[in-house]
C-alpha positions as CSV (number, residue, x, y, z in Angstrom):
1,M,31.5,-2.5,3.2
2,R,28.9,-4.2,5.5
3,R,25.6,-2.9,6.7
4,D,23.2,-4.2,9.3
5,L,20.3,-3.9,6.8
6,I,19.8,-3.2,3.2
7,V,16.3,-2.3,2.0
8,V,15.6,-2.5,-1.8
9,G,12.8,-0.1,-2.7
10,A,11.9,3.2,-1.1
11,G,8.1,2.8,-1.4
12,P,5.6,2.4,1.5
13,A,6.8,-1.1,2.4
14,G,10.5,-0.3,2.1
15,L,10.3,2.9,4.1
16,C,8.3,1.4,6.9
17,A,10.8,-1.5,7.1
18,A,13.7,0.9,7.3
19,I,12.0,3.1,9.9
20,E,11.1,0.1,12.1
21,A,14.6,-1.3,12.0
22,A,16.4,2.0,12.4
23,G,14.2,2.7,15.4
24,Q,15.8,-0.3,17.0
25,G,19.3,0.9,16.3
26,L,20.2,-0.9,13.0
27,D,22.4,0.8,10.4
28,V,20.1,1.0,7.4
29,V,20.6,1.9,3.8
30,V,17.7,2.0,1.2
31,Y,18.4,1.7,-2.5
32,D,15.8,2.8,-5.1
33,E,16.0,3.0,-8.8
34,N,13.9,6.1,-9.1
35,A,14.9,9.8,-8.9
36,K,12.4,10.4,-6.0
37,P,11.6,8.2,-3.0
38,G,8.1,7.3,-1.9
39,G,7.0,4.8,-4.5
40,Q,3.3,4.6,-5.2
41,L,2.3,6.8,-2.3
42,F,3.1,10.0,-4.2
43,K,0.7,9.0,-7.0
44,Q,-2.1,8.4,-4.5
45,I,-3.9,11.7,-4.1
46,H,-7.1,10.0,-2.8
47,K,-7.9,9.5,0.8
48,F,-7.3,6.0,2.3
49,F,-10.4,4.5,3.9
50,G,-11.1,1.9,6.5
51,S,-10.1,2.5,10.1
52,K,-7.9,5.2,11.7
53,E,-5.5,2.5,12.6
54,H,-4.8,2.0,8.9
55,R,-4.5,5.7,8.0
56,A,-8.1,6.2,7.0
57,R,-8.9,9.7,5.6
58,E,-5.2,10.4,4.9
59,R,-4.0,11.0,1.4
60,G,-1.2,8.7,0.1
61,F,1.2,11.5,-0.7
62,R,0.8,13.0,2.8
63,I,1.6,9.6,4.3
64,G,4.7,9.4,2.0
65,E,5.9,12.8,3.2
66,Q,5.6,11.6,6.9
67,L,7.5,8.4,6.2
68,L,10.3,10.2,4.5
69,Q,10.6,12.6,7.4
70,E,10.6,9.7,9.9
71,A,13.3,7.9,8.0
72,A,15.5,11.0,7.8
73,D,15.1,11.7,11.5
74,L,16.3,8.2,12.3
75,G,19.3,8.5,10.1
76,V,18.2,6.1,7.3
77,E,20.4,6.5,4.2
78,V,18.3,6.6,1.1
79,V,20.3,6.2,-2.2
80,L,18.3,7.2,-5.3
81,G,18.9,6.5,-8.9
82,A,20.5,3.2,-7.8
83,P,18.9,0.1,-9.3
84,V,19.9,-3.1,-7.6
85,I,21.0,-5.4,-10.3
86,G,22.2,-8.4,-8.2
87,L,21.6,-10.2,-5.0
88,Y,24.1,-12.9,-4.3
89,Q,25.0,-15.6,-1.8
90,G,25.9,-14.2,1.6
91,L,23.4,-11.3,1.2
92,T,25.6,-9.4,-1.1
93,V,23.8,-6.6,-2.9
94,Q,25.0,-5.1,-6.2
95,A,23.7,-1.6,-7.1
96,Q,24.5,0.6,-10.1
97,I,25.1,4.2,-9.1
98,D,25.8,6.4,-12.0
99,A,28.6,4.7,-13.9
100,R,29.9,2.6,-11.0
101,I,28.9,-0.7,-9.5
102,E,28.6,-0.8,-5.7
103,R,28.8,-4.1,-3.9
104,V,27.6,-4.2,-0.2
105,R,27.2,-7.1,2.2
106,A,24.5,-7.0,4.8
107,N,23.4,-9.0,7.8
108,G,19.8,-8.6,6.5
109,V,18.1,-7.7,3.3
110,I,14.5,-6.7,2.8
111,L,13.1,-6.7,-0.7
112,A,10.4,-4.1,-1.3
113,T,10.6,-4.1,-5.1
114,G,6.9,-3.7,-5.8
115,A,5.1,-4.9,-8.9
116,S,4.8,-4.3,-12.6
117,E,1.7,-3.7,-14.6
118,N,0.2,-6.5,-16.7
119,M,-0.6,-5.9,-20.4
120,I,-2.9,-7.6,-22.7
121,P,-2.3,-7.9,-26.5
122,F,-5.0,-7.0,-29.0
123,P,-4.9,-5.4,-32.5
124,G,-3.5,-1.9,-32.1
125,W,-2.1,-2.4,-28.6
126,T,1.3,-1.0,-29.6
127,L,-0.2,2.3,-30.8
128,P,0.8,5.4,-28.9
129,G,-2.1,6.1,-26.5
130,V,-2.3,2.6,-25.2
131,I,-0.8,2.8,-21.7
132,G,-1.0,1.2,-18.3
133,A,-3.3,2.8,-15.8
134,G,-0.4,3.2,-13.4
135,A,1.5,5.1,-16.1
136,A,-1.4,7.4,-16.6
137,Q,-1.5,8.0,-12.9
138,T,2.2,8.8,-12.9
139,M,1.8,11.3,-15.7
140,A,-1.1,13.1,-14.1
141,N,-0.3,13.1,-10.4
142,L,3.5,13.3,-10.5
143,H,4.3,15.2,-13.6
144,G,1.1,17.2,-14.2
145,I,0.6,15.9,-17.7
146,R,-2.8,14.8,-18.9
147,P,-2.3,11.5,-20.6
148,G,-5.2,12.1,-23.1
149,N,-8.5,13.8,-23.5
150,D,-11.0,10.9,-24.1
151,L,-10.2,7.7,-22.2
152,L,-11.3,4.1,-22.2
153,M,-10.5,2.3,-18.9
154,V,-10.0,-1.5,-19.3
155,G,-10.5,-3.1,-15.9
156,C,-12.8,-2.3,-13.0
157,G,-10.6,-3.4,-10.1
158,N,-9.3,-0.9,-7.5
159,V,-6.6,0.5,-9.8
160,G,-9.1,1.0,-12.6
161,V,-11.8,2.8,-10.7
162,V,-9.3,4.9,-8.6
163,V,-7.3,6.0,-11.7
164,A,-10.5,6.7,-13.7
165,Y,-11.7,9.1,-11.0
166,Q,-8.2,10.8,-10.9
167,M,-8.3,11.2,-14.7
168,L,-11.6,12.9,-14.4
169,Q,-10.1,15.2,-11.8
170,A,-7.2,15.9,-14.2
171,G,-9.8,17.1,-16.8
172,C,-10.0,13.9,-19.0
173,R,-13.3,12.5,-20.3
174,V,-13.7,8.9,-19.3
175,R,-15.9,7.5,-22.1
176,A,-16.4,4.1,-20.5
177,M,-15.2,1.6,-17.9
178,I,-15.1,-2.1,-19.1
179,D,-14.4,-5.4,-17.5
180,A,-14.6,-8.9,-18.7
181,G,-16.0,-10.0,-15.3
182,S,-19.6,-9.8,-14.3
183,T,-19.0,-7.7,-11.2
184,I,-16.9,-4.6,-10.3
185,G,-13.8,-5.8,-8.6
186,G,-12.8,-2.5,-7.0
187,Y,-14.1,-1.2,-3.7
188,G,-17.7,0.1,-4.0
189,V,-16.7,3.5,-2.5
190,H,-14.3,4.1,-5.4
191,A,-16.6,2.8,-8.1
192,A,-19.5,4.9,-6.8
193,K,-17.5,8.1,-7.2
194,V,-16.9,7.3,-10.9
195,A,-20.5,6.2,-11.5
196,R,-21.9,9.4,-10.0
197,T,-20.1,11.4,-12.7
198,G,-22.1,9.5,-15.4
199,V,-19.3,7.3,-16.7
200,P,-20.9,4.1,-18.1
201,F,-19.7,0.7,-16.8
202,H,-19.9,-2.1,-19.3
203,L,-19.4,-5.4,-17.5
204,G,-18.9,-8.6,-19.3
205,H,-17.0,-6.7,-22.1
206,T,-13.5,-6.7,-23.5
207,I,-11.5,-4.6,-25.8
208,V,-11.4,-6.0,-29.4
209,R,-9.1,-3.5,-31.0
210,A,-7.6,0.0,-31.0
211,E,-7.4,1.9,-34.2
212,G,-5.6,5.0,-35.6
213,D,-2.9,6.1,-37.9
214,A,-0.1,7.7,-35.8
215,R,-1.9,7.1,-32.4
216,V,-5.1,5.8,-30.9
217,E,-8.2,7.4,-32.5
218,S,-10.9,4.9,-31.5
219,A,-11.4,1.6,-29.7
220,T,-13.9,-1.2,-30.2
221,I,-15.3,-3.2,-27.3
222,A,-17.6,-6.2,-27.3
223,Q,-19.5,-8.5,-24.9
224,V,-17.8,-11.8,-24.0
225,D,-19.3,-15.2,-23.8
226,D,-18.8,-17.8,-21.0
227,R,-15.4,-18.7,-22.5
228,W,-14.3,-15.0,-22.4
229,Q,-14.5,-14.7,-26.2
230,P,-16.0,-11.6,-28.0
231,V,-19.6,-12.2,-29.1
232,P,-20.0,-11.3,-32.8
233,G,-22.5,-8.5,-33.4
234,T,-22.1,-6.9,-30.0
235,E,-19.3,-4.5,-31.0
236,K,-19.4,-0.8,-30.0
237,Q,-16.9,1.7,-31.3
238,L,-15.8,4.5,-28.9
239,D,-14.1,7.7,-30.0
240,V,-11.1,7.8,-27.6
241,D,-7.5,8.9,-27.9
242,T,-6.3,6.9,-24.9
243,V,-6.8,3.3,-23.7
244,C,-5.7,2.7,-20.1
245,L,-5.1,-0.9,-19.1
246,A,-5.8,-1.8,-15.5
247,V,-5.7,-5.6,-15.8
248,G,-3.7,-6.5,-12.8
249,L,-0.1,-6.5,-11.4
250,S,2.6,-9.0,-11.2
251,P,5.0,-9.1,-8.2
252,S,8.6,-8.1,-9.0
253,I,10.4,-11.3,-7.9
254,Q,13.6,-11.2,-9.9
255,L,15.9,-10.5,-7.0
256,A,14.2,-13.0,-4.8
257,A,14.5,-15.6,-7.5
258,M,18.2,-14.7,-8.0
259,A,18.8,-15.2,-4.3
260,G,17.3,-18.7,-4.5
261,C,14.1,-18.2,-2.6
262,R,11.6,-21.0,-2.8
263,M,8.6,-20.0,-4.9
264,L,4.9,-20.9,-5.3
265,H,2.4,-20.0,-7.9
266,L,-0.5,-18.4,-6.1
267,P,-3.0,-16.7,-8.4
268,E,-4.6,-14.9,-5.5
269,M,-1.3,-13.2,-4.8
270,G,-0.7,-12.2,-8.4
271,G,1.2,-15.2,-9.7
272,R,4.6,-16.6,-8.7
273,V,5.8,-15.3,-5.3
274,P,8.4,-16.1,-2.8
275,V,7.3,-18.4,0.0
276,R,7.2,-16.4,3.2
277,R,6.6,-16.9,6.9
278,E,4.3,-14.7,8.9
279,D,7.1,-12.3,9.7
280,C,7.9,-12.0,5.9
281,S,11.1,-14.0,6.1
282,T,11.9,-16.3,3.2
283,S,13.6,-19.6,2.8
284,V,16.9,-17.7,2.5
285,S,18.3,-16.8,5.9
286,G,18.3,-13.1,6.6
287,L,16.2,-12.3,3.5
288,Y,12.7,-10.8,3.8
289,V,10.1,-9.8,1.1
290,V,7.4,-7.2,1.8
291,G,4.7,-5.4,-0.1
292,D,3.6,-6.2,-3.6
293,A,6.8,-8.1,-4.3
294,G,5.4,-10.8,-2.0
295,G,1.8,-10.6,-3.2
296,I,-0.5,-7.9,-4.6
297,E,-2.4,-6.0,-1.8
298,E,-3.0,-2.5,-0.7
299,A,-0.5,0.1,0.5
300,S,-1.8,-0.2,4.0
301,S,-0.9,-4.0,4.0
302,A,2.5,-3.2,2.5
303,M,3.3,-0.7,5.3
304,I,2.4,-3.2,8.0
305,Q,4.5,-5.9,6.3
306,G,7.4,-3.6,6.1
307,R,7.3,-2.9,9.8
308,M,7.0,-6.6,10.6
309,A,10.1,-7.4,8.5
310,G,12.0,-4.5,10.0
311,M,11.2,-5.7,13.6
312,A,11.9,-9.3,12.7
313,C,15.3,-8.3,11.3
314,A,16.1,-6.3,14.4
315,M,15.2,-9.3,16.6
316,E,17.2,-11.7,14.4
317,Q,20.3,-9.6,14.8
318,G,20.0,-9.2,18.5
319,F,19.0,-5.5,18.6
320,I,15.8,-6.4,20.6
321,S,14.9,-9.3,22.8
322,P,12.8,-12.1,21.4
323,V,10.1,-11.5,24.0
324,V,9.7,-7.8,23.1
325,G,10.2,-8.4,19.4
326,K,7.6,-11.2,19.2
327,D,5.0,-9.1,21.1
328,R,5.5,-6.3,18.6
329,L,5.2,-8.8,15.7
330,R,2.0,-10.2,17.0
331,M,0.5,-6.7,17.5
332,L,1.4,-5.9,13.8
333,R,0.1,-9.2,12.7
334,D,-3.3,-8.6,14.5
335,S,-3.5,-5.2,12.7
336,L,-2.8,-6.9,9.3
337,D,-5.5,-9.5,10.0
338,R,-8.0,-6.7,10.8
339,L,-7.2,-5.0,7.6
340,R,-7.7,-8.2,5.7
341,E,-11.2,-8.9,7.0
342,G,-13.7,-9.8,4.2
343,P,-13.7,-12.0,1.1
344,F,-10.4,-10.6,-0.3
345,G,-8.7,-11.3,3.0
346,E,-10.0,-14.9,3.0
347,R,-8.2,-15.5,-0.3
348,I,-5.0,-14.0,1.1
349,R,-5.2,-16.1,4.2
350,G,-5.7,-19.2,2.1
351,A,-2.6,-18.4,0.1
352,E,-0.6,-17.8,3.3
353,N,-1.7,-21.1,4.7
354,R,-0.2,-22.8,1.7
355,M,3.0,-20.9,2.2
356,Q,3.2,-21.7,5.8
357,A,2.8,-25.4,5.1
358,V,6.2,-25.0,3.5
359,L,7.8,-22.5,5.9
360,P,6.0,-22.7,9.3
361,S,5.6,-19.5,11.4
362,R,8.5,-18.5,13.7
363,L,6.2,-16.5,16.0
364,E,5.5,-19.5,18.2
365,E,9.1,-20.6,18.5
366,T,10.7,-20.6,21.9
367,A,11.8,-17.1,23.1
């Protein structure tokens, strides 16, 4: 069996890639390991912010519903419960569906495999009740299960402050927010919502240990010095039953590495990532990487990248003329640049410049 395009991952980046490509006439199949499509969007009950162009004031799960409907209307095939376990030479994808293995070749493959949560070890970190913030968000927003009653949130980036507020909405008591850094890394609009509820923020602090017999019963935090080490005598014990870790994400690059993509270690993108051109193509012909799999950003960035890769794939396979395709890509790129304005965007642009020194942009090639 051969398809025009295989997309791995039915999250925001993957769905947008599939929609853009199918809209140009490509035969598209999407594989996803989960029982439900939509990825992170269906955990995002908060409203996006920014500009209307980037879906401001829309809730993530509503955006997910719209994307799923668009994909269905365009005839995109979405195969669920189908983890992709191999990506081989010739763009051959191997997926496990129930008890059988399905091998499919494609003219193009787009990897939208997302990211995994980082963990940090400390005494007691294996106790029940120590979980990733994303896991807590899944429990509360997808399954209606409150992960705990009294929470400590470790990490004040966007994930930490957003999930902390959602835990408050779920009826949890957030006893404290801590971060080893000296500033709140998350957007101020999210942090302010948490602060207004009276949750204390302890910056320049880390978790020292979690304690309990069968599960977490308390956690000890302490200030850190300029070498990020706990300062003796500054310990505070908090009565909590849950410790949520929001200490960053790592791109899921296993399939890209298996396919032989060139890699770079770029801390500002979350670690080791595939080298990509501006249109999200990699060093492997016909293979694209979008969303958090190519570098940790927001869902809005992932959706634009997905559309760029879908359009680039359609152009590469001759479904759309280079002139029209490159105009569309430049428009999407301009939208992405506007989204990335500010200090965070500067770091991303610096990382992209390093990648494009290895793989120059194709947007300026002859039509």
